[in-house]
N, C-alpha and C positions, 0 to 999 in steps of 0.2 A: 332415500334422502330425507323425506319428511320424518321418518321413524328416528334417524340419527340426531336431527334438529332437536326433535321432542325430547329424546333422552338427555341430550347434552343441556337443554335448558332445565329440565327437571332436576338433574344431578346438580347444576349451578344453584338452583334454588335452595335445595337441601343443604348444600355446603354454606350458603348465605345465612340460613336459618341456625345451623350449628354455630357459626362464627358468632352471631348475635346473642346467642344464648350464653356462649362462653365469656362475652364482653360484658354482659348485662348481670350475669349471676356472680356478683361481687359481695363477699360478705364483709368487707371493711366497713367500719362506722358503727352507728348506734343503732340498735333495733329493740322494738317494745312489744310486749305481749303479756298473756296471762296464762299461768300454770295452774291447772287443776290437780290438787294433790291426792293422793290416795284415801286421805281422811275427809275428802269432800271440801276442802278450803280453796278458795281462788287467791292466787299469789301473783300480784302485778309485778313484772320483772323488766329490767332494761339491761341488754347485753351489749358491750362494746367489743368490737373485734378489730384486730390488726393482723394481716398477713405478711410473711416474709418467706417468699418461697412455698415450702410445704409446712412451715411453722405457723401456727395459730396462737396468737396470744389476746389477752383482753381481760375483761371483768364482768361480773354479774352484780346488779344492784337491785335490792328489793326493800320493803319496809323492815326487813330483818337486818339491813346493813349491805356491805358490799366485799365481794370475795373475788380472788383473782382465778383465772383458768390455769389448770394443770394439765401437762401432756397434750396440749393442743396440736392437732395434725389437720391438714387439709390436702386433698388431692382431687382435682377437678371440682366437681360440685359437692363432693362428700366430704364431711369433716367430722372430727371427734374431739372431745375434751373431757375432763372432769372438773368438779369444784368440791372443795373441801369445806363443809359447814359443821362446825364444833365436833371435829375428829371423824365425821362420815364422810366418804367419797361419793359423789353423786355422778355416775358417768353419763354423758350426753352424746348423741349421734344425731347428726343432721345431714340436710340436703339443701343446697342454694338454689333458688329459682330467681328469675328476673326481679320480682317485686316482693319476694317473701323468703323466709327460712322455715323449712318444716324440722322440727326436732322431736326427739324421744328422749326422756329422761329416765334412769332407772332409780327407783327409791327402795333399793335393796330387795328386788324380786317383784315388785309392783312397778309397772311402766306408765308413763303419761306422755301422751302425744299432744304437741301444741304447735301454733304458728306464730312467727314474729313478724311484724312489718317494720319496713325501714322507718326511723323517726324523722320527722319533719324538721 
């Protein structure tokens, strides 16, 4: 009897944590961070995201200007999109967490990993 109660309590706890993670891992809104480019430069960026089902839209702003997201997709906590800067596509892949977004950007064979924090 004690074992059943313990197992039920433990399972309920894990379900609650999973549901909380799903609720809090929301990419909608504005996120800020810094990308370290392959040539060693630091680029301050601001991403704005909006989700509609599995569709992800938005824009990226930096000191170089603003570009829109292309081919944005989101499924669960994983998302992907690309941005086109001066005729070159830069694919992004990311994962949403409760308080941050971890992303990888492909600079044509060279990858950079960075973290975004929700803008206040």
